[in-house]
C-alpha positions in Angstrom: 0.0 0.0 0.7 1.3 3.3 -0.7 0.7 6.4 1.7 -2.3 6.5 3.7 -4.6 8.8 5.5 -7.3 8.7 8.3 -9.7 11.7 7.3 -11.4 13.1 10.4 -13.2 16.4 11.3 -13.4 18.7 14.6 -17.6 19.0 14.9 -20.5 17.6 12.7 -21.3 18.9 9.0 -17.7 20.5 8.5 -17.3 18.9 5.3 -15.5 16.0 6.0 -16.5 13.9 3.6 -16.6 16.5 0.9 -12.5 17.1 1.6 -12.4 12.7 1.2 -13.0 13.7 -1.5 -11.1 16.0 -3.1 -8.0 14.1 -1.2 -9.6 11.3 -3.2 -10.0 12.9 -6.8 -6.8 14.7 -6.6 -3.9 11.8 -5.2 -6.1 9.3 -6.9 -6.7 7.4 -4.2 -8.6 4.6 -3.2 -11.1 5.4 -0.3 -11.9 3.5 2.4 -15.1 4.5 5.0 -14.8 1.2 7.6 -18.8 1.9 9.6 -21.0 3.9 7.6 -23.9 4.8 10.2 -26.9 6.6 8.7 -28.6 5.2 5.4 -32.0 5.2 6.0 -32.0 8.6 5.4 -28.6 8.8 3.2 -26.8 7.0 0.5 -23.7 6.7 2.6 -20.0 8.4 1.8 -19.6 5.9 -0.2 -21.3 6.2 -2.6 -21.5 10.2 -2.1 -17.3 10.4 -2.8 -18.2 7.9 -5.2 -20.0 10.2 -7.1 -18.3 13.8 -6.4 -14.5 12.2 -7.4 -16.5 10.2 -11.2 -13.7 7.2 -10.3 -14.0 4.3 -11.4 -14.8 1.1 -9.0 -11.9 -0.3 -8.2 -11.4 3.0 -6.3 -13.8 2.0 -3.5 -15.4 -1.1 -0.9 -17.9 -0.9 0.6 -17.6 0.0 4.8 -17.1 -3.0 6.7 -20.5 -2.0 8.7 -23.5 -0.7 7.7 -25.9 0.7 10.4 -29.1 1.7 10.0 -29.7 4.8 11.8 -27.5 8.5 12.2 -26.3 7.5 16.0 -22.7 6.8 16.8 -22.0 2.8 15.7 -21.4 2.3 18.7 -25.2 4.2 19.8 -27.0 2.0 15.9 -25.6 -1.1 16.5 -27.0 -0.7 20.1 -30.3 0.4 18.9 -30.4 -2.1 15.6 -29.5 -5.3 18.1 -26.0 -6.0 15.8 -22.9 -7.5 17.8 -20.5 -4.9 19.6 -18.4 -3.0 16.6 -14.3 -3.5 18.2 -11.4 -1.5 16.8 -9.4 -4.9 16.0 -11.7 -6.7 14.0 -12.1 -3.9 11.6 -8.7 -4.7 9.4 -8.2 -2.5 5.3 -9.5 -4.7 3.0 -6.4 -7.0 0.8 -7.2 -5.1 -2.6 -6.5 -1.5 -0.9 -3.4 -2.4 0.9 -1.7 -4.4 -2.0 -2.2 -1.1 -4.2 -0.4 0.7 -5.1 -2.2 4.0 -4.7 -2.3 6.0 -1.7 -6.1 5.3 0.9 -7.7 7.8 2.0 -9.8 5.9 5.4 -12.8 7.7 6.8 -14.2 8.0 9.6 -17.2 8.5 11.0 -17.8 11.2 13.3 -14.9 13.3 15.4 -12.2 12.1 17.1 -14.4 11.2 19.9 -17.8 9.5 18.6 -18.3 6.2 20.3 -17.5 3.3 18.8 -18.3 0.8 21.3 -18.4 1.4 25.0 -15.1 1.4 25.6 -13.2 2.4 22.2 -13.6 6.1 21.0 -12.6 7.0 17.0 -8.7 8.4 18.5 -8.8 4.2 19.0 -9.9 3.3 15.3 -6.6 5.6 14.8 -4.8 3.7 16.7 -5.4 0.0 15.4 -4.9 1.6 11.7 -1.8 3.3 12.7 -1.9 6.4 10.1 -2.2 9.6 9.3 -4.3 11.9 10.3 -6.1 14.8 8.6 -7.9 16.9 10.2 -11.1 18.7 8.7 -11.7 21.9 10.2 -14.3 25.1 9.4 -12.5 27.7 8.4 -14.8 30.1 9.8 -16.7 31.5 14.1 -16.0 28.7 16.9 -13.6 26.3 14.8 -10.4 27.3 17.1 -12.0 25.9 20.0 -12.3 22.9 17.9 -9.7 22.3 16.4 -6.8 22.8 19.2 -8.5 20.8 21.8 -9.1 17.8 18.7 -4.8 18.7 18.5 -4.5 18.3 21.8 -6.2 15.1 21.8 -4.6 13.6 18.9 -1.1 14.6 21.0 -1.9 13.3 24.3 -2.4 9.9 22.6 0.6 9.6 20.4 -1.1 9.9 16.9 0.7 11.2 13.8 -1.0 14.8 12.9 -0.6 14.9 9.2 -1.9 18.7 9.1 -5.1 20.6 8.9 -7.6 21.6 6.0 -9.3 24.5 6.6 -13.2 23.8 5.1 -15.5 26.8 4.4 -14.8 30.9 3.7 -10.9 31.9 4.6 -10.5 33.8 7.1 -6.6 34.0 7.3 -6.7 35.8 10.8 -8.1 32.3 12.0 -5.8 30.3 9.8 -2.7 32.4 11.5 -4.3 31.7 15.2 -4.2 28.2 14.4 -1.5 28.4 13.4 0.2 30.1 16.3 -0.9 28.4 19.0 0.1 24.8 17.1 2.7 25.7 15.1 4.1 22.1 14.6 0.5 21.4 12.7 0.7 22.2 9.4 -2.0 23.6 7.5 -1.9 21.4 4.7 -5.2 23.1 2.5 -7.6 25.7 2.8 -10.3 25.1 1.0 -13.1 27.8 -0.5 -17.0 27.1 0.1 -18.6 25.8 -3.4 -21.3 25.1 -3.3 -22.6 22.5 -6.5 -20.1 20.2 -5.7 -17.2 20.5 -8.3 -14.0 19.3 -7.7 -12.3 19.8 -9.9 -11.6 23.7 -10.2 -10.8 23.5 -6.5 -8.0 20.4 -7.0 -5.3 23.6 -7.9 -5.0 24.1 -4.0 -4.3 20.7 -2.8 -0.8 19.5 -3.3 1.2 17.2 -3.9 1.0 14.0 -1.8 4.6 13.4 -1.9 4.5 17.2 0.3 1.5 15.8 3.0 
């Protein structure tokens, strides 16, 4: 397997899936979301990323766990009577481990979203042993959420590949994040894109070799 990154977010609706799609498109990467919830009201992120990128089928594998209710994996599994999801059981598809393409793995929610009664998304990142890209909103409220997420990852020894700020460009917030977390690069600032067009944004994503 070539380079791989785990994509997580600071908050709900921060644009984690859209940014994952942009990275997949820019780097011609494979994409996998191991845990998917909310399928009773949404097509699922794998289908969305496939639609946004237009990449061939072999860039994608279905989630290892698919749940219907739009809750955390722990609560959704509990409500649906599904056996407990264990982080240690999550295994990257063999075709991806053998692929020469990069791999983007998207988490279900943010770092502290429960996967079961004792394990959270951060445990999954540790299990997969991947550097992490943190997607954060660019505007009001991002400082607290972003800096706390960085502190949490550092406390657990998770390698942070960088931050992607999503939304209207806010140089003040970007500078403040860099001031308080100077060792964590902001790898891209992606302006709000309402029509889902990735092509116009690809030039804003650095080469994977620079991450």
